[in-house]
Residue frames relative to the residue before (quaternion, step in Angstrom):
aa qw qx qy qz dx dy dz
M 1.0000 0.0000 0.0000 0.0000 0.00 0.00 0.00
P 0.4304 -0.7000 0.4956 0.2813 3.64 -0.84 0.90
P 0.5834 -0.5868 0.4145 0.3787 3.60 -1.13 0.52
S 0.6475 -0.5195 0.4013 0.3871 3.53 -1.29 0.52
R 0.4935 -0.6721 0.4733 0.2843 3.58 -0.98 0.84
S 0.7041 0.4454 -0.2707 0.4823 3.60 1.18 -0.43
L 0.4874 0.6748 -0.4251 0.3556 3.56 1.28 -0.04
P 0.3376 -0.7263 0.5441 0.2500 3.62 -0.70 0.94
V 0.0543 -0.8123 0.5788 -0.0462 3.53 -0.85 1.08
A 0.0554 -0.7532 0.6528 0.0581 3.53 -1.20 0.65
V 0.1374 -0.7622 0.6291 0.0660 3.56 -1.01 0.86
L 0.1126 -0.7748 0.6198 0.0526 3.56 -0.82 1.01
S 0.1129 -0.8132 0.5708 0.0167 3.57 -0.81 1.02
R 0.5340 -0.6024 0.4898 0.3348 3.50 -1.24 0.58
D 0.5020 -0.6659 0.4793 0.2735 3.55 -1.22 0.54
T 0.1261 -0.8250 0.5488 0.0478 3.59 0.01 1.28
Q 0.5596 0.5843 -0.4010 0.4296 3.63 1.19 -0.23
N 0.7993 0.3031 -0.1379 0.5003 3.58 0.75 -1.06
R 0.7795 0.1995 -0.1215 0.5812 3.60 1.22 -0.40
P 0.0675 0.8356 -0.5407 0.0700 3.58 0.65 1.08
M 0.4483 -0.6568 0.5338 0.2876 3.52 -1.19 0.57
G 0.5067 0.7255 -0.3844 0.2631 3.57 1.05 -0.77
P 0.7525 0.4205 -0.2527 0.4395 3.60 0.55 -1.06
S 0.6591 0.5576 -0.3117 0.3970 3.60 1.10 -0.54
I 0.5552 0.6615 -0.3909 0.3183 3.60 1.12 -0.50
A 0.6654 0.5014 -0.3255 0.4471 3.62 0.78 -0.92
A 0.6567 0.5039 -0.3066 0.4700 3.59 0.96 -0.83
A 0.6557 0.5090 -0.3175 0.4585 3.59 0.99 -0.80
V 0.6281 0.5084 -0.3331 0.4859 3.60 1.05 -0.70
A 0.6671 0.5117 -0.3012 0.4499 3.58 0.90 -0.94
A 0.7040 0.4522 -0.2553 0.4845 3.58 1.08 -0.74
G 0.5127 -0.6624 0.4105 0.3602 3.59 1.28 -0.06
K 0.4569 0.6816 -0.4531 0.3485 3.61 1.21 0.25
L 0.7409 0.2007 -0.1470 0.6238 3.56 1.28 -0.41
L 0.5755 -0.5955 0.4309 0.3584 3.57 -1.14 0.58
A 0.6303 -0.5952 0.3642 0.3403 3.55 -1.09 0.79
F 0.6752 0.5162 -0.3190 0.4193 3.62 1.05 -0.57
V 0.4505 0.6649 -0.4752 0.3592 3.62 1.25 0.01
P 0.4473 -0.7149 0.4643 0.2708 3.62 -0.65 1.08
A 0.5751 -0.6221 0.4142 0.3326 3.55 -1.03 0.81
D 0.7171 0.4289 -0.2597 0.4841 3.61 1.09 -0.61
F 0.3180 0.7876 -0.4832 0.2124 3.60 1.26 0.13
G 0.6869 0.4964 -0.2903 0.4443 3.60 0.82 -0.97
Y 0.6564 0.4985 -0.3091 0.4744 3.57 1.00 -0.82
T 0.6376 0.5141 -0.3181 0.4775 3.56 1.03 -0.81
N 0.6541 0.5160 -0.3028 0.4629 3.56 0.97 -0.86
D 0.6387 0.5212 -0.3218 0.4656 3.61 0.94 -0.87
N 0.6830 0.4914 -0.2829 0.4605 3.58 0.87 -1.00
A 0.6828 0.4836 -0.2935 0.4623 3.59 0.84 -0.95
G 0.6479 0.5290 -0.3179 0.4465 3.58 0.97 -0.83
S 0.6554 0.5064 -0.3111 0.4660 3.57 0.95 -0.87
K 0.6632 0.5008 -0.3033 0.4662 3.58 0.95 -0.88
A 0.6497 0.5187 -0.3146 0.4580 3.58 0.99 -0.83
Q 0.6615 0.4914 -0.3143 0.4713 3.60 0.94 -0.81
D 0.6222 0.5253 -0.3392 0.4711 3.59 1.03 -0.74
G 0.6588 0.5138 -0.2970 0.4624 3.56 0.99 -0.88
L 0.6300 0.5312 -0.3211 0.4668 3.55 1.03 -0.83
A 0.6695 0.5039 -0.2953 0.4590 3.57 0.91 -0.90
K 0.6858 0.4936 -0.2850 0.4525 3.61 1.08 -0.64
L 0.4874 0.6833 -0.4325 0.3293 3.61 1.22 -0.17
V 0.7757 0.1937 -0.0939 0.5932 3.58 1.06 -0.74
P 0.4334 -0.7001 0.4989 0.2703 3.60 -0.65 1.05
G 0.7898 0.3039 -0.2372 0.4771 3.55 -1.04 0.79
T 0.4043 0.7143 -0.4798 0.3100 3.56 1.25 0.11
T 0.3519 -0.6957 0.5886 0.2138 3.53 -1.08 0.82
H 0.0389 -0.7830 0.6208 0.0062 3.60 -0.79 1.04
V 0.0251 -0.8096 0.5843 -0.0500 3.54 -0.57 1.23
V 0.2104 -0.7093 0.6572 0.1440 3.54 -0.93 0.95
V 0.2739 -0.7979 0.5200 0.1342 3.53 -0.43 1.24
K 0.4417 -0.7452 0.4380 0.2404 3.54 -0.37 1.33
D 0.8695 0.0585 -0.1057 0.4789 3.51 -1.08 1.01
S 0.4929 0.6383 -0.4490 0.3846 3.58 1.12 0.62
D 0.2716 -0.7218 0.6126 0.1734 3.48 -1.32 0.45
Y 0.8275 -0.2491 0.1612 0.4767 3.61 -1.09 -0.59
N 0.7306 0.3961 -0.2349 0.5042 3.61 1.11 -0.54
I 0.0682 -0.8448 0.5306 0.0125 3.55 0.68 1.14
Q 0.6405 0.5488 -0.3298 0.4240 3.58 0.96 -0.84
L 0.7025 0.4272 -0.2603 0.5062 3.60 1.14 -0.55
E 0.7234 0.4584 -0.2322 0.4612 3.56 1.00 -0.86
A 0.8010 0.0935 -0.0076 0.5913 3.57 1.10 -0.71
P 0.0237 -0.8536 0.5201 0.0201 3.61 0.65 1.02
Q 0.6073 0.5601 -0.3687 0.4262 3.60 1.07 -0.59
A 0.6144 0.5390 -0.3500 0.4577 3.61 1.06 -0.66
V 0.6439 0.5064 -0.3102 0.4825 3.57 1.04 -0.80
T 0.6498 0.5110 -0.3123 0.4681 3.58 0.92 -0.92
D 0.6533 0.5139 -0.3133 0.4593 3.59 0.91 -0.89
A 0.6564 0.5087 -0.3106 0.4624 3.60 0.96 -0.85
V 0.6437 0.5116 -0.3214 0.4697 3.59 0.97 -0.82
H 0.6507 0.5025 -0.3177 0.4724 3.59 0.93 -0.85
Q 0.6419 0.5276 -0.3265 0.4505 3.57 0.95 -0.82
V 0.6589 0.4977 -0.3070 0.4731 3.59 0.93 -0.89
L 0.6658 0.4968 -0.3093 0.4628 3.60 0.90 -0.87
N 0.6470 0.5111 -0.3201 0.4665 3.60 0.99 -0.78
R 0.6568 0.4999 -0.3104 0.4716 3.57 0.97 -0.84
A 0.6351 0.5224 -0.3255 0.4667 3.58 1.04 -0.76
A 0.6621 0.5045 -0.3103 0.4592 3.58 0.94 -0.88
H 0.6854 0.4787 -0.2907 0.4653 3.60 0.94 -0.82
S 0.6518 0.5179 -0.3329 0.4429 3.58 1.06 -0.55
R 0.6364 0.5264 -0.3196 0.4646 3.59 1.25 -0.39
Q 0.6012 0.5946 -0.3584 0.3957 3.59 1.22 -0.37
């Protein structure tokens, strides 16, 4: 079931521009941190697919706030807790105003 159209939503995304996974894959394979069969373009494909998925998620509900958190990676809550706190406050404020 799709989310309610009146539900306030915020989507926070990792910063694939400043912290891309793409360039790190070849080095990780060479260092033995990833298995040799991992495709060299895996990181770039992952970055692209992740960005498109987050954009799609944000478009599910009109008025959704979509923030790419600068210099963040997958653990936004640890790397940029203020961005998460701000997004939660924004959602709560929008919910409170929609009930009035």
